[in-house]
MIZADO-358267 format. One record per residue: residue in one letter; x, y, z of N, C-alpha, C in turn. Coordinates in pm, 1 decimal, decimal comma. Atoms other than C-alpha are relative to their C-alpha. Layout:
r:a; n.u:X; n.v:Y; n.w:Z; ca.u:X; ca.v:Y; ca.w:Z; c.u:X; c.v:Y; c.w:Z $
...
This chain:
r:x; n.u:18,4; n.v:39,2; n.w:-138,5; ca.u:1451,0; ca.v:1648,8; ca.w:406,0; c.u:133,0; c.v:-49,2; c.w:55,8 $
r:x; n.u:-123,1; n.v:46,7; n.w:-62,9; ca.u:1734,3; ca.v:1589,0; ca.w:646,4; c.u:-12,8; c.v:-147,6; c.w:35,4 $
r:x; n.u:-0,2; n.v:142,6; n.w:-33,9; ca.u:1835,2; ca.v:1236,5; ca.w:737,2; c.u:-75,4; c.v:-24,4; c.w:130,7 $
r:x; n.u:68,3; n.v:13,1; n.w:-129,4; ca.u:1707,7; ca.v:1289,1; ca.w:1092,1; c.u:-151,9; c.v:9,8; c.w:-18,2 $
r:x; n.u:142,9; n.v:-15,2; n.w:26,8; ca.u:1369,3; ca.v:1404,1; ca.w:961,0; c.u:-55,8; c.v:-124,4; c.w:-69,1 $
r:x; n.u:43,5; n.v:122,1; n.w:68,2; ca.u:1348,0; ca.v:1100,0; ca.w:732,2; c.u:-18,3; c.v:-114,4; c.w:98,8 $
r:x; n.u:8,3; n.v:105,7; n.w:-101,4; ca.u:1414,4; ca.v:866,6; ca.w:1025,7; c.u:-122,6; c.v:20,6; c.w:87,9 $
r:x; n.u:115,0; n.v:-30,5; n.w:-85,3; ca.u:1154,2; ca.v:1042,9; ca.w:1241,7; c.u:-130,9; c.v:-30,1; c.w:-73,2 $
r:x; n.u:121,5; n.v:25,4; n.w:78,4; ca.u:894,8; ca.v:1024,7; ca.w:962,8; c.u:-21,5; c.v:-149,9; c.w:-17,5 $
r:x; n.u:8,9; n.v:145,4; n.w:17,6; ca.u:970,6; ca.v:656,2; ca.w:899,7; c.u:-54,2; c.v:-65,7; c.w:126,9 $
r:x; n.u:46,2; n.v:56,0; n.w:-127,5; ca.u:921,6; ca.v:575,4; ca.w:1270,0; c.u:-146,2; c.v:35,2; c.w:25,5 $
r:x; n.u:138,5; n.v:-42,4; n.w:-19,7; ca.u:600,5; ca.v:779,2; ca.w:1287,9; c.u:-94,4; c.v:-81,5; c.w:-87,6 $
r:x; n.u:86,5; n.v:73,5; n.w:91,8; ca.u:454,7; ca.v:608,2; ca.w:980,6; c.u:-9,9; c.v:-147,0; c.w:38,7 $
r:x; n.u:2,8; n.v:139,8; n.w:-44,6; ca.u:550,1; ca.v:264,1; ca.w:1113,6; c.u:-98,9; c.v:-16,8; c.w:115,2 $
r:x; n.u:92,3; n.v:6,2; n.w:-114,1; ca.u:366,1; ca.v:331,7; ca.w:1440,9; c.u:-143,5; c.v:24,5; c.w:-45,5 $
r:x; n.u:133,3; n.v:-30,5; n.w:49,5; ca.u:70,8; ca.v:481,7; ca.w:1253,0; c.u:-60,5; c.v:-122,0; c.w:-68,4 $
r:x; n.u:49,5; n.v:119,8; n.w:68,7; ca.u:40,2; ca.v:172,3; ca.w:1030,6; c.u:-35,1; c.v:-110,1; c.w:98,8 $
r:x; n.u:30,7; n.v:101,1; n.w:-102,4; ca.u:53,0; ca.v:-52,1; ca.w:1338,0; c.u:-131,9; c.v:31,3; c.w:69,6 $
r:x; n.u:123,1; n.v:-40,3; n.w:-68,4; ca.u:-224,0; ca.v:146,9; ca.w:1509,1; c.u:-122,1; c.v:-12,1; c.w:-90,5 $
r:x; n.u:112,7; n.v:-3,4; n.w:93,5; ca.u:-439,9; ca.v:157,9; ca.w:1196,3; c.u:-2,6; c.v:-119,4; c.w:-94,4 $
r:x; n.u:-11,7; n.v:117,1; n.w:88,0; ca.u:-368,3; ca.v:-187,2; ca.w:1053,1; c.u:-136,5; c.v:-53,3; c.w:-42,3 $
r:x; n.u:132,1; n.v:54,8; n.w:32,6; ca.u:-728,6; ca.v:-305,9; ca.w:1071,2; c.u:-76,3; c.v:93,2; c.w:-94,1 $
r:x; n.u:68,0; n.v:-97,6; n.w:84,9; ca.u:-865,4; ca.v:14,3; ca.w:917,9; c.u:55,9; c.v:-4,3; c.w:-142,6 $
r:x; n.u:-62,9; n.v:7,8; n.w:131,6; ca.u:-613,7; ca.v:-5,6; ca.w:632,5; c.u:-40,0; c.v:-127,1; c.w:-73,4 $
r:x; n.u:36,2; n.v:128,4; n.w:59,0; ca.u:-690,3; ca.v:-371,5; ca.w:572,6; c.u:-142,7; c.v:4,0; c.w:-53,5 $
r:x; n.u:140,2; n.v:-9,5; n.w:42,4; ca.u:-1064,1; ca.v:-306,1; ca.w:556,7; c.u:-15,2; c.v:91,5; c.w:-121,1 $
r:x; n.u:5,9; n.v:-93,1; n.w:112,5; ca.u:-1012,2; ca.v:-9,6; ca.w:322,9; c.u:49,1; c.v:-68,3; c.w:-127,5 $
r:x; n.u:-55,2; n.v:68,3; n.w:116,7; ca.u:-796,7; ca.v:-219,4; ca.w:88,4; c.u:-95,5; c.v:-106,7; c.w:-52,3 $
r:x; n.u:95,8; n.v:103,2; n.w:41,8; ca.u:-1048,6; ca.v:-505,7; ca.w:85,6; c.u:-119,4; c.v:62,9; c.w:-70,8 $
r:x; n.u:114,2; n.v:-69,6; n.w:59,9; ca.u:-1334,1; ca.v:-264,7; ca.w:9,8; c.u:37,3; c.v:52,5; c.w:-137,2 $
r:x; n.u:-43,7; n.v:-56,5; n.w:127,2; ca.u:-1134,5; ca.v:-93,8; ca.w:-264,9; c.u:11,8; c.v:-109,5; c.w:-104,9 $
r:x; n.u:-14,7; n.v:111,6; n.w:94,1; ca.u:-1046,8; ca.v:-426,5; ca.w:-427,5; c.u:-136,1; c.v:-53,3; c.w:-44,8 $
r:x; n.u:134,3; n.v:49,2; n.w:31,9; ca.u:-1411,3; ca.v:-535,3; ca.w:-409,6; c.u:-70,4; c.v:94,9; c.w:-97,4 $
r:x; n.u:67,1; n.v:-100,1; n.w:83,6; ca.u:-1529,6; ca.v:-210,6; ca.w:-573,1; c.u:71,4; c.v:26,8; c.w:-131,9 $
r:x; n.u:-79,5; n.v:-29,8; n.w:119,6; ca.u:-1253,3; ca.v:-196,7; ca.w:-838,4; c.u:64,1; c.v:-125,7; c.w:-57,4 $
r:x; n.u:-52,5; n.v:128,7; n.w:46,8; ca.u:-1216,8; ca.v:-553,4; ca.w:-961,2; c.u:70,9; c.v:12,7; c.w:-134,5 $
r:x; n.u:-62,7; n.v:-16,4; n.w:131,2; ca.u:-1136,0; ca.v:-440,1; ca.w:-1315,4; c.u:139,9; c.v:60,7; c.w:11,9 $
r:x; n.u:-131,9; n.v:-60,2; n.w:-20,5; ca.u:-846,4; ca.v:-223,0; ca.w:-1194,0; c.u:96,8; c.v:-100,6; c.w:60,2 $
r:x; n.u:-85,2; n.v:100,6; n.w:-64,4; ca.u:-712,2; ca.v:-502,8; ca.w:-974,5; c.u:52,3; c.v:-97,9; c.w:-104,1 $
r:x; n.u:-40,4; n.v:94,3; n.w:105,1; ca.u:-707,8; ca.v:-742,1; ca.w:-1270,2; c.u:102,5; c.v:66,4; c.w:-91,7 $
r:x; n.u:-92,7; n.v:-72,3; n.w:87,2; ca.u:-537,6; ca.v:-479,3; ca.w:-1487,1; c.u:136,1; c.v:18,6; c.w:64,3 $
r:x; n.u:-126,5; n.v:-19,5; n.w:-70,9; ca.u:-273,5; ca.v:-402,8; ca.w:-1224,6; c.u:77,2; c.v:-130,9; c.w:9,9 $
r:x; n.u:-66,6; n.v:130,1; n.w:-10,7; ca.u:-201,2; ca.v:-772,2; ca.w:-1177,1; c.u:59,3; c.v:-41,8; c.w:-133,9 $
r:x; n.u:-51,1; n.v:35,0; n.w:132,8; ca.u:-164,3; ca.v:-827,1; ca.w:-1551,7; c.u:125,3; c.v:80,1; c.w:-32,6 $
r:x; n.u:-117,0; n.v:-84,6; n.w:26,3; ca.u:75,1; ca.v:-530,8; ca.w:-1584,0; c.u:119,5; c.v:-46,5; c.w:82,5 $
r:x; n.u:-107,4; n.v:44,5; n.w:-89,0; ca.u:276,5; ca.v:-655,0; ca.w:-1287,1; c.u:68,6; c.v:-123,6; c.w:-55,3 $
r:x; n.u:-58,3; n.v:126,5; n.w:45,2; ca.u:324,5; ca.v:-1005,8; ca.w:-1424,3; c.u:63,4; c.v:12,1; c.w:-137,5 $
r:x; n.u:-63,0; n.v:-22,4; n.w:129,9; ca.u:395,7; ca.v:-884,8; ca.w:-1777,6; c.u:136,6; c.v:65,6; c.w:17,2 $
r:x; n.u:-127,1; n.v:-67,9; n.w:-25,3; ca.u:665,4; ca.v:-652,4; ca.w:-1647,0; c.u:99,3; c.v:-95,4; c.w:66,3 $
r:x; n.u:-85,0; n.v:95,3; n.w:-72,0; ca.u:801,3; ca.v:-925,1; ca.w:-1418,7; c.u:59,4; c.v:-104,2; c.w:-95,1 $
r:x; n.u:-46,1; n.v:104,2; n.w:92,2; ca.u:832,2; ca.v:-1170,0; ca.w:-1710,2; c.u:104,4; c.v:50,5; c.w:-99,8 $
r:x; n.u:-96,7; n.v:-56,4; n.w:96,1; ca.u:1049,8; ca.v:-932,1; ca.w:-1917,1; c.u:143,0; c.v:-19,9; c.w:43,5 $
């Protein structure tokens, strides 16, 4: 991808996230609620890697 295309995509995604912030937030909350075991596993991996 050209540098100009990367900039355009970055701007588009920023605006998209702003427009869909509530939808994304709700999706993330639902996912975390439905996948508690994965969330715990991801958090453990994160902190183990961080402590190295």
